[in-house]
FIMARKOL-303877 format. One line per field, with one value per atom (N, C-alpha, C): x, y, z; atom name. Coordinates in steps of 0.02 Angstrom, whole numbers, plus 50000, padded with zeros to 5 digits. Each point is the difference from the previous one (the first is absolute). Layout:
px (X,...)
py (Y,...)
pz (Z,...)
atomo (CA,...)
This chain:
px (50042,49958,50044,49981,50037,50001,50056,50005,49956,50008,49969,49967,49941,49966,49995,50034,49995,49937,49962,49940,50006,50003,50010,49942,49964,49945,50024,49985,50025,49943,50006,49955,50039,50025,50034,50060,50042,50062,50059,50007,50048,50070,50029,50069,50008,49953,50002,49994,49956,49990,50065,50033,50061,50055,50004,50049,49983,49935,49977,50017,49983,50014,50075,50039,50073,50025,49972,50023,49983,49945,49982,50053,50015,50048,50072,50013,50067,50013,49949,50011,49979,49955,49977,50039,50049,50046,49994,49979,50003,49931,49948,49933,49970,49959,49963,49941,49988,49946,49969,49940,49965,49975,49987,49975,49935,49949,49936,49991,49994,49986,49926,49962,49930,49994,49984,49996,49927,49985,49931,49985,50010,49981,50046,50065,50048,50001,50017,50005,50070,50049,50067,50051,49974,50043,50038,49971,50031,50009,49947,50000,50052,50001,50046,50072,50015,50068,50020,49954,50015,50009,49958,50005,50066,50022,50062,50061,50001,50059,50000,49941,49995,49953,50022,49956,49974,50029,49979,49938,49981,49944,49933,49952,49932,49959,49961,49964,49925,49962,49927,49983,49967,49983,49925,49984,49931,49988,49941,49984,49986,49980,49985,50035,49998,50029,49952,50018,49957,50010,50048,50016,50054,50031,50057,49979,49949,49980,49979,49958,49975,50058,50047,50057,50044,50014,50041,49966,49934,49964,50005,50004,50008,50064,50053,50064,50001,49967,49998,49968,49951,49966,50042,50055,50042,50071,50018,50069,50018,50065,50023,50047,50010,50048,49971,50044,49979,49987,50030,49989,49987,49956,49991,50036,50034,50029,49964,49960,49967,50048,50015,50052,49974,50001,49980,50052,49978,50046,50049,49984,50046,50045,50006,50043,50057,50060,50057,50032,50018,50026,50074,50022,50071,50019,50065,50021,49972,49991,49978,49926,49963,49932,49955,49995,49954,50026,50065,50027,49986,50006,49987,49926,49955,49929,49985,50029,49989,50026,50060,50029,49959,49975,49960,49935,49968,49936,50012,50055,50016,50011,50029,50014,49940,49948,49941,49937,49979,49945,49932,49992,49935,49999,50054,50001,49966,49947,49964,50025,50021,50025,50063,50049,50061,50020,50024,50024,50066,50036,50065,50000,50060,50008,50001,49952,49999,50046,50036,50049,49987,50013,50001,50063,50002,50060,50065,49996,50061,50018,49960,50014,49965,49965,49963,49938,49977,49944,49933,49957,49929,49960,49939,49954,49986,50010,49993,49943,49972,49947,49944,49942,49943,49955,49956,49949,49932,49956,49933,49963,49961,49961,49953,49997,49955,49982,49953,49978,50057,50044,50055,50047,50018,50045,49966,49933,49963,49995,49993,49990,50065,50054,50063,50054,50046,50057,50040,50009,50032,50073,50033,50070,50006,49950,50000,49991,49957,49990,50064,50035,50062,50053,49999,50048,49985,49935,49981,49995,49980,49990,50036,50066,50038,49989,49984,49988,49933,49950,49934,49997,50037,50001,50072,50031,50071,50006,50058,50011,50074,50017,50070,50040,49966,50035,50050,49982,50040,50024,50066,50028,49993,49975,49997,50063,50026,50060,49983,49939,49979,49927,49977,49930,49950,49943,49948,49932,49952,49931,49969,49962,49967,49928,49960,49931,49996,50035,49995,50066,50009,50060,49980,50045,49992,50012,49955,50000,50049,50049,50047,50041,50015,50035,49983,49965,49986,49994,50023,49997,49941,49962,49939,50003,49984,50002,49940,50012,49946,49950,50024,49954,49953,50025,49958,49948,50021,49953,49945,50018,49950,49949,50022,49955,49957,50031,49967,49964,50027,49972,50043,49987,50040,49981,50027,49984,49926,49973,49930,49996,49964,49999,49956,49967,49963,50049,50063,50052,50033,49987,50030,50074,50017,50070,50003,50050,50011,49961,50034,49974,49981,50011,49985,50047,50064,50046,49983,49972,49979,49943,49952,49943,50025,50047,50029,50034,50040,50034,49950,49947,49948,49969,49984,49972,50049,50064,50051,50005,50003,50007,49938,49941,49939,50001,50033,50003,50059,50038,50054,50069,50006,50066,50033,50066,50037,50021,50008,50025,50064,50055,50065,50037,50038,50045,50071,50036,50068,50046,50030,50036,50063,50028,50060,49987,49936,49982,49988,50050,49996,49973,49953,49969,49995,50029,49992,49931,49968,49931,49989,49969,49986,49946,49963,49948,49947,49964,49944,50011,50060,50012,49960,49975,49963,49926,49977,49929,49993,49947,49988,49993,50035,49998,49957,49964,49958,49931,49950,49933,49972,50011,49974,50027,50064,50029,49969,49986,49969,49929,49964,49933,50004,50048,50008,50015,50042,50017,49939,49962,49939,49951,49992,49953,50021,50065,50023,49993,50014,49993,49928,49954,49929,49980,50028,49985,50023,50058,50025,49954,49979,49955,49932,49973,49936,50003,50057,50007,50013,50045,50023,49973,49981,49974,49939,49947,49942,49965,50003,49967,50030,50064,50035,50003,49978,50007,49967,49936,49970,50041,50025,50040,50066,50029,50062,49988,49946,49983,49992,49966,49987,50065,50044,50064,50042,50006,50040,49972,49934,49969,50012,49994,50013,50071,50048,50070,50013,49967,50007,49973,49944,49972,50048,50029,50047,50062,50027,50059,49985,49940,49980,49997,49970,49994,50069,50045,50067,50039,49992,50034,49974,49934,49970,50024,50003,50023,50073,50041,50070,50009,49960,50004,49980,49948,49979,50054,50032,50051,50062,50013,50059,49980,49939,49975,50000,49991,49994,50065,50057,50064,50033,49975,50030,49969,50039,49974,49983,50040,49987,49933,49984,49935,49943,50012,49949,49985,50054,49992,49966,50019,49972,49925,49982,49930,49959,50027,49965,49991,50051,49996,49947,50002,49950,49930,49992,49934,49973,50044,49978,49984,50038,49986,49934,49984,49935,49944,50008,49949,49989,50055,49996,49961,50010,49963,49926,49986,49930,49963,50035,49969,49992,50022,49992,50060,50058,50063,49993,49984,49991,50066)
py (49940,50060,50063,50050,50063,50034,50030,50035,50063,50043,50066,50016,50028,50027,50076,50036,50073,50020,50045,50026,50075,50024,50072,50024,50050,50030,50065,50008,50058,50037,50066,50043,50061,49996,50057,50025,49954,50019,49963,50006,49960,50001,50058,50004,49974,50016,49974,49925,49974,49927,49965,50025,49968,50002,50054,50005,49952,49994,49955,49928,49980,49932,49985,50049,49990,49987,50034,49990,49930,49972,49931,49952,50003,49953,50014,50062,50017,49977,50000,49990,49931,49966,49935,49945,49973,49953,49929,49993,49935,49972,50025,49974,49988,49948,49990,50047,50031,50049,50004,50027,50016,50071,50032,50069,50003,50027,50013,50075,50023,50069,50005,50040,50012,50072,50008,50068,50020,50060,50025,50047,49976,50039,50058,49990,50055,50018,50063,50024,50026,49983,50027,49946,49946,49944,49967,50003,49967,49926,49968,49927,49979,50034,49983,50006,50054,50011,49947,49983,49950,49931,49984,49934,49994,50054,49999,49992,50037,49999,49942,49975,49946,49946,49961,49952,49944,49990,49946,50018,50063,50018,49977,49988,49984,50064,50012,50064,49987,50038,50002,50070,50005,50065,50013,50054,50023,50057,50003,50053,50067,49998,50061,49996,50056,50003,49966,49941,49961,50018,50043,50014,49953,50019,49961,49932,49999,49938,49948,50020,49952,49974,50043,49979,49951,50014,49954,49932,50001,49936,49956,50031,49960,49959,50030,49964,49952,50019,49956,49933,50002,49939,49954,50026,49961,49988,50032,49996,49929,49985,49934,50002,50059,50007,49986,49985,49992,50068,50051,50069,50044,50049,50053,50062,50034,50066,50051,50042,50055,50058,50022,50049,50055,50062,50057,50015,50029,50015,50056,50040,50053,49977,49934,49972,49961,50004,49962,49964,49938,49957,50010,49994,49997,49926,49984,49930,49951,50021,49953,50006,50043,50015,49939,49966,49943,49942,49989,49945,50009,50062,50012,49989,50022,49988,49925,49966,49928,49962,50015,49965,50012,50061,50015,49960,49995,49964,49925,49976,49929,49983,50047,49988,50011,50034,50016,49981,49938,49974,50032,50040,50033,50071,50020,50066,49994,50039,49998,50052,50058,50055,50028,50015,50033,50054,50056,50054,50026,50035,50026,50076,50028,50072,50034,50044,50039,50060,50015,50054,50050,50063,50051,49991,50030,49993,50020,50046,50021,49955,49947,49952,50015,50055,50014,49956,49990,49954,50030,49958,50016,49962,50022,49959,49936,49944,49935,49959,50024,49964,50049,49973,50043,49970,50043,49978,49996,49960,49996,50065,50022,50062,49994,50053,50002,50073,50011,50068,50043,49969,50037,50028,49959,50024,50050,49997,50046,50069,50000,50062,50034,49961,50026,49998,50046,50000,49936,49961,49935,50007,50053,50011,50011,50034,50011,49934,49957,49935,49958,50004,49963,50026,50065,50030,49982,50002,49989,49926,49959,49929,49957,50000,49966,49924,49968,49928,49985,50041,49989,50024,50052,50028,50006,49944,50001,50037,50030,50038,50003,50038,50007,50043,50033,50041,49959,49937,49958,49940,49994,49945,49934,49950,49932,49962,49962,49960,49926,49981,49930,49998,49943,49995,50011,50030,50012,49984,49985,49992,50069,50006,50062,49985,50053,49990,49988,50043,49995,50022,49979,50019,50047,50045,50038,49952,50000,49947,50006,50046,50008,49937,49964,49935,49960,49946,49957,49928,49955,49929,49970,49957,49972,49924,49965,49927,49972,49953,49970,49964,49965,49965,50050,50059,50050,50027,50009,50023,49949,49936,49947,50000,50018,50001,50063,50057,50065,50024,49980,50022,50055,50016,50051,50071,50049,50069,50014,50046,50021,50050,49983,50041,50061,50011,50063,50059,49984,50052,50004,50054,50009,50014,50044,50018,50032,49983,50022,49955,49983,49964,49927,49975,49929,49957,50021,49962,50008,50057,50011,49953,49995,49954,49928,49983,49932,49985,50047,49991,49994,50038,49997,49930,49974,49933,49947,50009,49952,49997,50057,50001,49972,50014,49971,49924,49973,49928,49968,50039,49972,50004,50032,50007,50064,50000,50059,50041,50065,50047,50029,49996,50017,50051,50042,50048,49976,49990,49974,50056,50038,50062,49988,49940,49987,49993,49991,49992,50069,50028,50068,49999,50046,50008,50074,50021,50070,50009,50056,50011,50072,50008,50067,50036,49966,50030,50038,49963,50030,50016,49988,50016,49956,49943,49955,50014,50051,50017,50076,50026,50072,50023,50054,50024,50062,50017,50059,49982,50040,49991,49931,49974,49933,49948,50006,49953,50008,50061,50012,49972,50006,49971,49925,49968,49928,49982,50041,49985,50008,50054,50009,49943,49980,49947,49935,49985,49939,50005,50057,50007,49992,50028,49991,49927,49965,49929,49960,50019,49964,50011,50061,50014,49967,50002,49968,49925,49970,49928,49978,50035,49976,50041,50062,50042,50038,49964,50033,50049,49989,50047,50069,50004,50065,50032,49965,50025,50068,50011,50067,50055,49988,50051,50013,49948,50008,50046,49987,50043,50073,50010,50067,50035,49964,50029,50020,49955,50014,50060,50002,50055,50066,49998,50061,50025,49954,50020,50028,49972,50028,50071,50013,50067,50050,49979,50044,50013,49948,50009,50044,49993,50042,50073,50013,50069,50030,49961,50025,50014,49956,50010,50062,50009,50060,50063,49999,50059,50014,49949,50010,50027,49976,50024,50074,50018,50071,50045,49977,50041,50009,49952,50004,50027,50026,50030,49950,49937,49949,49983,50018,49990,49933,49966,49936,49942,49972,49946,49937,49987,49941,50005,50061,50010,49993,50022,49992,49927,49961,49928,49965,50021,49970,50015,50063,50019,49962,49993,49964,49926,49971,49930,49991,50043,49995,50010,50047,50012,49939,49967,49941,49943,49993,49948,50012,50063,50016,49983,50018,49983,49924,49963,49927,49973,50029,49979,50018,50059,50022,49954,49974,49954,49929,49990,49934,49955,50029,49961,49945,50017,49949,49966)
pz (50000,50000,50000,49964,49996,50068,50017,50064,50002,49950,50002,49933,50004,49940,50008,49956,50000,49961,50029,49967,49994,49938,49987,49957,50025,49963,49968,49936,49964,49966,50001,49961,49977,49939,49968,50040,50024,50035,49969,49935,49961,50029,50009,50023,50071,50044,50068,50000,49958,49996,49980,49949,49977,50054,50037,50054,50056,50016,50052,49981,49939,49977,50001,49978,50000,50070,50050,50069,50025,49976,50020,49975,49935,49970,50024,50020,50023,50071,50042,50072,50026,49965,50026,49965,50035,49970,50028,50062,50033,50018,49967,50009,49932,49994,49938,49999,49943,49997,49931,49998,49939,50006,49943,50000,49961,50033,49968,49992,49939,49985,49980,50036,49983,49977,49936,49972,49995,50026,50003,49942,49939,49942,49985,50007,49987,49926,49987,49931,49984,50043,49991,49979,49971,49977,50058,50060,50057,49989,49977,49992,49948,49944,49947,50023,50036,50024,50052,50045,50051,49969,49952,49967,49962,49969,49961,50045,50056,50044,50049,50018,50049,49974,49952,49966,50045,50059,50044,50041,50003,50043,49970,50044,49980,50002,49948,49994,49994,50039,49995,49976,49943,49971,50006,50036,50006,49950,49974,49952,50033,50064,50037,50068,50036,50067,50049,50022,50044,50074,50014,50070,50024,50056,50025,50028,50042,50032,49949,49954,49949,49958,49983,49959,50038,50064,50040,50005,50011,50009,49938,49941,49940,50002,50025,50005,50059,50055,50058,49982,49955,49980,49956,49974,49954,50027,50053,50024,50023,49995,50021,50059,50029,50055,50068,50048,50069,50033,49970,50023,49940,50010,49950,50023,49955,50016,49957,50032,49965,49996,49940,49989,49955,50025,49959,49946,49945,49946,50020,50050,50021,50058,50009,50051,49967,50029,49976,50059,49990,50053,50011,50062,50016,50006,49998,49994,50052,50063,50052,50016,49967,50020,50000,49943,49995,50042,50001,50039,50074,50026,50071,50017,49956,50012,49998,49951,49992,50062,50021,50057,50063,50009,50059,49999,49943,49997,50006,49975,50008,50074,50037,50071,50044,49974,50041,49960,50007,49958,50011,50053,50011,49972,49968,49968,49932,49990,49937,49951,50026,49958,50032,49958,50024,49950,50027,49957,50026,49958,50019,50008,50005,50008,49932,49988,49939,50008,49945,50001,49944,50014,49948,49957,49941,49958,50035,50048,50036,50059,50009,50054,50065,50006,50061,50004,50061,50012,49981,49972,49990,50052,50012,50039,49962,50032,49968,50030,50055,50036,50015,50015,50013,50053,50026,50047,49965,50027,49972,50011,49950,50009,50060,50039,50058,50012,50046,50014,50028,50039,50030,49947,49951,49947,49955,49997,49958,50034,50066,50037,50020,50004,50026,49946,50005,49954,50011,49946,50007,50020,49978,50019,50075,50029,50073,50037,49975,50031,49997,49944,49992,50049,50013,50046,50072,50019,50069,50018,49952,50014,49948,50001,49947,49997,50056,49999,49966,50015,49971,49928,49984,49932,49976,49982,49978,49933,49989,49939,49985,49948,49980,50050,50047,50049,50041,50013,50043,49960,49994,49961,50038,49965,50029,49980,50046,49985,49993,50018,49995,49980,49973,49978,50057,49983,50049,49968,50044,49977,49987,49947,49982,49980,49995,49978,49925,49963,49927,49968,49938,49961,49944,49982,49939,49942,49951,49950,49943,50005,49944,49988,50054,49994,50062,49992,50057,49978,50043,49987,50037,49966,50029,49992,50053,50000,49962,49955,49960,50045,50052,50045,50035,50016,50032,49951,49937,49949,49991,49999,49992,50057,50060,50057,50002,49985,50009,49936,49943,49937,49969,49937,49964,50023,49965,50015,49988,50038,49992,49943,49948,49939,50005,50057,50007,50009,50016,50003,49931,49965,49933,50005,50046,50013,50069,50040,50069,50049,50054,50058,49987,49939,49989,50042,50008,50041,50074,50019,50070,50017,49956,50010,50004,49958,49999,50067,50024,50064,50057,49997,50052,50001,49941,49996,50022,49982,50020,50076,50032,50073,50034,49974,50028,49995,49949,49990,50037,50037,50040,49970,49941,49969,50025,50001,50021,49940,50011,49949,50028,49962,50027,49956,50034,49968,50010,49943,50002,49976,50046,49980,49958,50001,49961,49925,49982,49929,49970,49967,49974,49929,49988,49934,49984,49944,49979,49969,50018,49979,49979,49942,49974,50036,50044,50042,49961,49958,49966,49928,49973,49930,49953,50024,49956,50000,50036,50001,50005,49971,50002,50073,50018,50069,50006,49948,50002,50026,49982,50029,49985,49940,49984,50049,50017,50048,50069,50019,50066,50002,49945,49998,50008,49966,50008,50072,50033,50070,50045,49991,50041,49989,49937,49985,50035,50000,50032,50076,50028,50072,50021,49962,50015,49994,49950,49992,50061,50027,50059,50060,50012,50056,49990,49940,49987,50012,49984,50007,50072,50034,50066,50058,49989,50054,49975,49980,49969,50046,50066,50045,50000,49986,50001,49931,49948,49932,49989,50021,49989,50034,50060,50034,49963,49972,49961,49941,49964,49942,50022,50056,50025,50020,50034,50021,49940,49952,49940,49963,49991,49964,50037,50067,50039,49993,50000,49992,49931,49950,49932,49997,50033,50000,50033,50057,50035,49956,49970,49957,49939,49973,49944,50020,50059,50024,50013,50030,50014,49936,49950,49937,49964,50002,49969,50034,50067,50037,49983,49998,49983,49930,49954,49931,49995,50040,49999,50030,50054,50033,49956,49957,49956,49931,49995,49938,49942,50016,49948,49965,50031,49966,50015,50051,50019,49961,49953,49958,50041,50051,50042,50034,50024,50033,49950,49938,49948,49987,49993,49988,50059,50061,50059,50005,49986,50002,49949,49939,49948,50020,50031,50021,50055,50051,50053,49974,49954,49971,49964,49962,49964,50048,50053,50049,50035,50014,50030,49952,49937,49950,49996,50003,49997,50060,50059,50058,49994,49975,49992,49952,49951,49951,50027,50063,50030,49993,49984,49992,49948,49938,49949,49981)
atomo (N,CA,C,N,CA,C,N,CA,C,N,CA,C,N,CA,C,N,CA,C,N,CA,C,N,CA,C,N,CA,C,N,CA,C,N,CA,C,N,CA,C,N,CA,C,N,CA,C,N,CA,C,N,CA,C,N,CA,C,N,CA,C,N,CA,C,N,CA,C,N,CA,C,N,CA,C,N,CA,C,N,CA,C,N,CA,C,N,CA,C,N,CA,C,N,CA,C,N,CA,C,N,CA,C,N,CA,C,N,CA,C,N,CA,C,N,CA,C,N,CA,C,N,CA,C,N,CA,C,N,CA,C,N,CA,C,N,CA,C,N,CA,C,N,CA,C,N,CA,C,N,CA,C,N,CA,C,N,CA,C,N,CA,C,N,CA,C,N,CA,C,N,CA,C,N,CA,C,N,CA,C,N,CA,C,N,CA,C,N,CA,C,N,CA,C,N,CA,C,N,CA,C,N,CA,C,N,CA,C,N,CA,C,N,CA,C,N,CA,C,N,CA,C,N,CA,C,N,CA,C,N,CA,C,N,CA,C,N,CA,C,N,CA,C,N,CA,C,N,CA,C,N,CA,C,N,CA,C,N,CA,C,N,CA,C,N,CA,C,N,CA,C,N,CA,C,N,CA,C,N,CA,C,N,CA,C,N,CA,C,N,CA,C,N,CA,C,N,CA,C,N,CA,C,N,CA,C,N,CA,C,N,CA,C,N,CA,C,N,CA,C,N,CA,C,N,CA,C,N,CA,C,N,CA,C,N,CA,C,N,CA,C,N,CA,C,N,CA,C,N,CA,C,N,CA,C,N,CA,C,N,CA,C,N,CA,C,N,CA,C,N,CA,C,N,CA,C,N,CA,C,N,CA,C,N,CA,C,N,CA,C,N,CA,C,N,CA,C,N,CA,C,N,CA,C,N,CA,C,N,CA,C,N,CA,C,N,CA,C,N,CA,C,N,CA,C,N,CA,C,N,CA,C,N,CA,C,N,CA,C,N,CA,C,N,CA,C,N,CA,C,N,CA,C,N,CA,C,N,CA,C,N,CA,C,N,CA,C,N,CA,C,N,CA,C,N,CA,C,N,CA,C,N,CA,C,N,CA,C,N,CA,C,N,CA,C,N,CA,C,N,CA,C,N,CA,C,N,CA,C,N,CA,C,N,CA,C,N,CA,C,N,CA,C,N,CA,C,N,CA,C,N,CA,C,N,CA,C,N,CA,C,N,CA,C,N,CA,C,N,CA,C,N,CA,C,N,CA,C,N,CA,C,N,CA,C,N,CA,C,N,CA,C,N,CA,C,N,CA,C,N,CA,C,N,CA,C,N,CA,C,N,CA,C,N,CA,C,N,CA,C,N,CA,C,N,CA,C,N,CA,C,N,CA,C,N,CA,C,N,CA,C,N,CA,C,N,CA,C,N,CA,C,N,CA,C,N,CA,C,N,CA,C,N,CA,C,N,CA,C,N,CA,C,N,CA,C,N,CA,C,N,CA,C,N,CA,C,N,CA,C,N,CA,C,N,CA,C,N,CA,C,N,CA,C,N,CA,C,N,CA,C,N,CA,C,N,CA,C,N,CA,C,N,CA,C,N,CA,C,N,CA,C,N,CA,C,N,CA,C,N,CA,C,N,CA,C,N,CA,C,N,CA,C,N,CA,C,N,CA,C,N,CA,C,N,CA,C,N,CA,C,N,CA,C,N,CA,C,N,CA,C,N,CA,C,N,CA,C,N,CA,C,N,CA,C,N,CA,C,N,CA,C,N,CA,C,N,CA,C,N,CA,C,N,CA,C,N,CA,C,N,CA,C,N,CA,C,N,CA,C,N,CA,C,N,CA,C,N,CA,C,N,CA,C,N,CA,C,N,CA,C,N,CA,C,N,CA,C,N,CA,C,N,CA,C,N,CA,C,N,CA,C,N,CA,C,N,CA,C,N,CA,C,N,CA,C,N,CA,C,N,CA,C,N,CA,C,N,CA,C,N,CA,C,N,CA,C,N,CA,C,N,CA,C,N,CA,C,N,CA,C,N,CA,C,N,CA,C,N,CA,C,N,CA,C,N,CA,C,N,CA,C,N,CA,C,N,CA,C,N,CA,C,N,CA,C,N,CA,C,N,CA,C,N,CA,C,N,CA,C,N,CA,C,N,CA,C,N,CA,C,N,CA,C,N,CA,C,N,CA,C,N,CA,C,N,CA,C,N,CA,C,N,CA,C,N,CA,C,N,CA,C,N,CA,C,N,CA,C,N,CA,C,N,CA,C,N,CA,C,N,CA,C,N,CA,C,N,CA,C,N,CA,C,N,CA,C,N,CA,C,N,CA,C,N,CA,C,N,CA,C,N,CA,C,N,CA,C,N,CA,C,N,CA,C,N,CA,C,N,CA,C)
């Protein structure tokens, strides 16, 4: 049986994809592996370029953008590895990253998901782990929670020197045990993009599997270069967060919507005031105001 199945979802990130694939073949030397590329209807010749440079990969081509969860599930149903490695196209592996994750999971059979330390291009740490959405994180500045309660809300502020249990992993690069997937099920496809890995980790932990952060497994990550970070991306994030609350905390969902809408109104008012005080000369404030206005309109329409 194959040791590892890499699953990479692509949507119009040709150059990033090729760099990501190159890092797989460059760094994974002592494990048997296969690569599944799931393309969500790209129009930038991503598939052709990947097939030409890496003829061994298996490719699933979708005609439209199916979303991240649905695309991953297509490969999960066909993979032959004992572990799946979900890898974003804006992530590149360092030489020991996959081996360290693999060795940790081999040594700890109750670990269902493991992730490593994500790094910026300059080598500085990114947040690699996350907490489950709750009313406290919604009402309070998350950075403040990380500062005051570092054990409950771990972050990049404090360097870990050994693996720790966490609630959830950032999905840029994470290894998932096939046996755990068989027990818990694949990704929930109601999440088009964002929080699908959070939901998965929540289900894993409820089923008795552990989620672990392995700091020695270094992975460089573009942090959002593979997805639009403007208003469309924020809408996708809000939609996924609402889906999480509706699924796991339905009693608090109406209050969550109200809180988010109220904060958007406040931010819109502050941006408008700032723009007026600067006589409309600040382009950043203009963009921010336009974004908040669109987000408010989206909420008024019922978050379609």
